[in-house]
N, C-alpha and C positions, 0 to 999 in steps of 0.2 A: 745282451745276447748280439755277434756278429752275424754276419748270413755265412750259412752253414757250402761257402767253398771247398771244404770239402770234398762234399759231395760234387759238385757243382766243376769243378774244375776236372776232375777224374774222372769224369761222364766218357764211358765205353764208346756208347754210340755216335762223340762227335766231341769235338776238340774245340766246345760253347766257348764263346761267349758272350760277355752281356751285348757285344752289338749283335747275339745272333736273335736278340727277341724285338719283338715289337714293342716299340716304346709309347706302350703303356704309364698316363699321365692320371691327371683329377678327378672322377671324375664326383659333381657334389653333390652332399647325403653320404657318403660311405669311405669309413673310417675304416682304419686298419693296424691289427698291435699285436705278435709274435713274441713268443719267451720259451723258451725250455723248463719244462719244469720236471724238466731231470727220468724221464719214462723210459729214455734210453740209459745204456750202464757208459756209451759215451755222451758231454752237452749238444746240443743243438737244437737247433728253433722242433720245437712236436705238437706246441698249441697254440690256434690263431682265434684272431679273434675278428669278425667286421659289426662296426656300431656301427646302429642309423639316426643320428640323431636325433630324426624328426620323423623318424617311423618307415616302412616300406610296404610296398606292395608284391608280393611274393608269388609261387606258385614251384612244388616240388614235385618229379616223376620218379618211386623209391620200387626196391627190388620184386620180385614178386614171387621170391624164395620164399618155400614154409617157412623156413627158417631164417627169421628175422634177424637185428641186433636189438637190442631195447633203445640206442639212438632212435631207430625208424619206429618202434611205438611211440617211444613220447613224442615226434612230431607230426604224426597223425592225429597224438589227441587234440594236440593243440587249435583255439579254435578263429584264436584272434586274427583280423583280418589287416594285423598290419604284426611284422616282425622290428625289432630293437634290435638284436644280436646274436650270430649264428656264431656257432663255439667250436671248434674242427680239433682232434686231439691227434693226433698218429699213435702208433707200437700197440695198441691195444682195441681192438674192435665191439667190446663191450657187445657181447655176443654167448649168450649159452651160456649169462651169467646172473640167471633170471632176476627175486625181487630185489635182490642188491646190487646190483647194476639197474637198477630201470632208480630205486632211491639213490642213489648215485647220481644219477645226471639231476632227478631233484635240490639234492644236496648240492649240486656246482650254481642250480639256473636262480637260487636262494641265493645266495654269494655274490653273482654278475648281481641280481635289483637289483644287490643292498646296496654297490658300490655301481652303477652307472644310472643309481639315484642320486647317489650323495653325486655326483660328480655330475648330472643334470642341476643342478642346484649352486654348484660351484660355477659351470662356465655359461646356464642360458640367462637367454631376459626373462623367459619364461617355463622356467624348470617344470616334466612333467613325469608318475615315476614310473621306472619299467619293470615293467608284472614280469612273475614268473612264466605268462601262456603268451610273451611275446620273444620266448630266447627259444630259438632252436636247435640242433645238433647235426654236428658229423661225427661220426668215430669211425677209426682203421686201422686194421694191425689184425694181430694174432685172436682170433678166437681161442674161448676157451680160459680165458685167464680171467684172476679179477681183476676189475677195476679197476684203475689210478683213481680214487676217489678224491680225496686228503691231496692226495701228489697237485690234483687241479684245482684243488677249490685253496687253499691254500698260495698260488701263484697267480690266482685275479688279482687281489690285488695290486698288485705291481701289473699285470698283464692290461687293467681298465685304465691304470698312470701313465703305463705308456703309449695310449690311440693317439692316432696322428690322423689330423682331422686336414693335412695336409697330403695325397697321396704323389705316388712320382715312379716312375722303373723301378724304382730302388726295392720303393717296398713291397709293388707286387711283387719283386723277388722273393723276397726273402717272405709272402706271404706263399707263392706255390714253393716254389722248398720247405716250405716247418708243414706241411699236410704230405711232404710224401713217405713213401716206406720201403719199398723196393723200388722203384724211379729210380734213376740213372741220370734224365732232367727233369726241370720243373718245364709244368707246359702252358703257355701261357698266349692269347691269345683276344686282336680286339680289333672291330668296325666300326668306323662312323656313317650316318641316314642319312635320311629329311623326315618325320612327319610333321605336311604341311610345307610349311617353311623354315620350322626351325632343328636345328642343326644336333643331333641323337651323338648319345656315345654308346659303345655296346663291349662291354671290358670281363673274359673272363678267366677261373682257373682250371687247373684238374691236376689229378692225379689219378693211376690207375700204372697197370703195368705184369701182373698173374691173377688170375681167380677173374677173367673178362671173353662173359662169352653173355649178348643182350639178352636181355626176359626184362624190359625196362631203359634202362639208363647205361650201368655196367659201366662201375668208377664211382669216383666221386669227382662234381662239375657244377660249377658258383662261376653266373651270369650273376654282370649288375649292370645298371644301365638309369641317366640322368632320365629316363623315359618318366611321362603322368599316364597310368594303363593299369587299367583293374585287373581283379587278381584274378576275377574270369578273363579275359584276353592275353591274357599272360598265360594263365593255363592252357587256354586252348592253341596258341602257338606255341609252347612249350612243350606241348602231344605231339603236335603236328610235326613238327622241326625234329623230335629224339628219333622217329623211323628210321629214318635217312643220316641220324647223323649218329649218336652215342648206340642206339640201336641196328648198327651195320658195320660193329664192328667185334671181332673175336680175338683174344692170344692163345686159348686154350680151351675156349670149350664149356672152363667153369663157371658159376653167374654168382657173383659174391650178396651174401647176404646182409650185406650194407650199402649198396648201391640206392644212389639218389645223384638227383642231377637237378640243380634249384634255381630259380630266377629271380630277382630281386630289383623292384622297379623305387627310385628314391621320390621319382615327380616332381623335382627338378625343376627340367625345362616346361615350360606352361604349354604346351602345344596343344592343338587341336585334339576334343573330346573322339573316343577310338570307341566305339558300340558295336561293330561289326571286324572280325577280322579277315572279309572279303572285301571291308572298307579298303577303297586303292589308299590315299592318304597312307597304310598302314603298311604300301605292298611292298618300298627299301628297307622297312627292318624288319620283317618279315625277312625280308632276303640278308639282311644281314647275319639276324638271328642263327637264321639257319649257316653264312659261311663260319660266326662263332664256335660255335656247335663240333661243325664237322673239323675244321681246323684242329679244336682239340682233341676230339676224337682219334684221330689221322695221328697227332702226336703220342698219341694212348697208346697204339701199336706202332708206332715206330719206336716204344721206346719199352715193347714189350720183352718180360724178362729172356734176355740172351738172344735179342734177336740180332740178326745179323740183315733180312731184305726184307722190304715189306711188299708185302704181296697186295695187287685191285681183284678180282673178283669179276664182272661185269658178265652178268646172264640175260641174252638181249633176247629181245620176240618170244617172251612168253603167256603161254595163255592170262595166268593169271601172278598176279605180284608177290603172292604168297605162293607160288610154284616157285619164283622165281628163286624166291629168298631161298627155300627151304636146297634149292640143289645150290645156290650159293656161299651157302653153311657146311654145306654134308661135302665141299671139296677144301671151304674154309678150315675147317675143324678135322681133316684126316692130316693123323699121323705122319701116313704113307706120303702122301701127299708133300706138307708143309717141313719133314725129314728131305724130299726130294731136291726141294728149292735150297736146302741147307745146302747140302754135298754134289749143288751145279746139275744135277741127271736132267734132262725130260724124260722123263720119264712118264710119259702121256697118257698110260695103260693104268696108270693111278687115276688120272682127275677123273678119266673113262668110271674106272671102279664107285667113285663116287655121287656121282652123276647119278647109275643104273641103282647105288642101294637107296634113293630117296623110292617113296611111293608114288611120284609124278609121273607120271605120265607120260614116254617120247616117242617122238617117229626118227627111228638110225640114219633114212635115207635122208632127213633134212637139217641131221645134226650137224655142227658146223665149229672146229676150235683151233682160235688161234695161240698163240704162249708169245705174248709181244707178236713184234710186226711176221712174224709166221705165221703163215696159215700150214696144221698139223691134219686136222679132219675137216675134209669138200663133203659133202651129202656122203657124207655114214662112213668117209672111204676116207683110206692114207691118201692127203696128196702127193701127187709125182712131181710136188716142185717145193717137198720136204729132206734136208737137209741135216740132218739130229747133231753130223759138229756143227753146226750153225747155231741152230740153237743150245748146245753145249758154253760155247761164247755169252752164246746172250747170261743166260743167267750164271757165271762167274762175274762178268761184265757190267752187269748193274743194278745197283742195289733195290729199285722199284721192277719189280717182276705186274706184270700183265696177263691175265687169263681173260680169253673173250670164250664166251659157249654161244654162240646163235642158239636157237632152240628152231625157228623161224614159224613157230606158233602162232602165234597172236603178233599182241601188240607192249605189252606189259617188260618192264625192266628193272634190274634189281641187282643195285653195286654192294658187294661186299668186301669189309676190309680187314686184312691178319698179317702177321709173320713167317720167318720159321721155325723152322724149329729145332732149335739145337743143343750143343750137349752141356754148350753153359746154363740151360732153359731146366738141366737136372742138377749140377751140380747149388747155382741159385737156392732153387725149392729143395735141397737137399738142408739145405742148410742155413733154413732159412730161422729158424729157431736159433742157432747158436751163436 
C-alpha cells in the first residue's frame, strides 16, 4: 500500500513536504508495518503494527474517562513485563462495543501470536513464542460502531509479511499517517541524548485533532527508545513528563474514551543501569523525553480541527500549580475566547470572564494580562499604553498567539496550549461520519 500522500499533500494547516519533518531513521529492536484493511471507503493505510522481535519494556498512561474503549480494558489486563507487538487501527474506536469488541481483540491477538511466532521461527536463531499477553492495542475512530474484527484479522498475515526490520523516515511517516483520523498532518518527533556515555535515540508519533482535552494523555501517542530502562523507570518518567506536555493541551474540551500514551524501551543500548529517576545519569534522557512529548503534543494542537491559530496561555505567579492550571484551561476551553481569536478580535473581556469563572481566589489589584508583547491589564487596571488597533494587527498577522496572565500571588506557573475555534471546526464535526 503506497504512502497516503493525498492526506499529506492536501494538508490545510501547511503545505508540508517530507523535509518539513525530522529525520527519524532506525531504532534497533523496533520494526514497523502498515497496511490497508479497507476500514475506510477509500483505500488508505489504516492498520499499523510495531513489532519488538526481542520484546520491549514499556509503560502507558490511559484515559480517566468513566467510559473507556475495549482496547484500554485489554491493555490494562496485560500483566507481561515485556511487549512484543503494538497494533493500532483507525476508523473504529472499539468503544461501547461490549463483549464482542473485547472478544474481537482476543481473536486478533491470537492471530498475531500465531503469525509472529511463525516469523520468529523463520527469522531468529533462537526463536521464542509470541504470547497473546505480549500484545497491546490502540484504537481510534468512531464510537459505538461494530468493531471490524474480521477485516483486521484477515489482514494480519499481510501485515506480518510486510514488517520492515530496518526503519527510515519514509516508514515512520507511513506509520504516522496510518494512525490518523481527522488529522490533516502526521505527527512525528525525535531527540537524541545520552545515558552515561551511551548515545540514545527517542522517537515518537502521535495522532489527534479533535476530542482533545487532558485527563491523562489526550490522544494517541507512542514513543520508542533503544535505551535499556526498566518498566518502573519508564512509568515514573512518563507520568512525570505527561503533566506538562499531553496534559497541558486542549482543542475542544472533550476527553476521549481511547486516550493512551505509551513508551517502549528495546534495551539495545547497553547503558548504565538506572534504578532511580533522580539519578543524574538519566537527566539528559528525562529532558529529551519531555521535548519529544511536548513536540508531539503541540503538533496535536496545531493540527486541531479547523485550527488557524496556535494559542499559548501562560499563567504566572500563582499560589499553586493547580490554581494556575485551572485558570489556564478555563481560558483555553472558552468558546468565547477561542472564537475571538479566530476573528482576530482582542476582546480581553472574555479572558477576564474565563479567569473569574474559576473557583481560584485572585486579587484584582495584582492582576496583569498581556497579549503578545502588549500589556492590556496592569495591577487590575486597563493599561494607559494599550492601543486596541495594535492588538488587532497582532492577532491578524500572528499565527502563534500568546496570552500571559500574571496573578502576582506566588511562585507557581502553568502553560496550556490550545487553538482557535473556527467555522471549519463545525463543518468537520458535522460531517464526521459522512
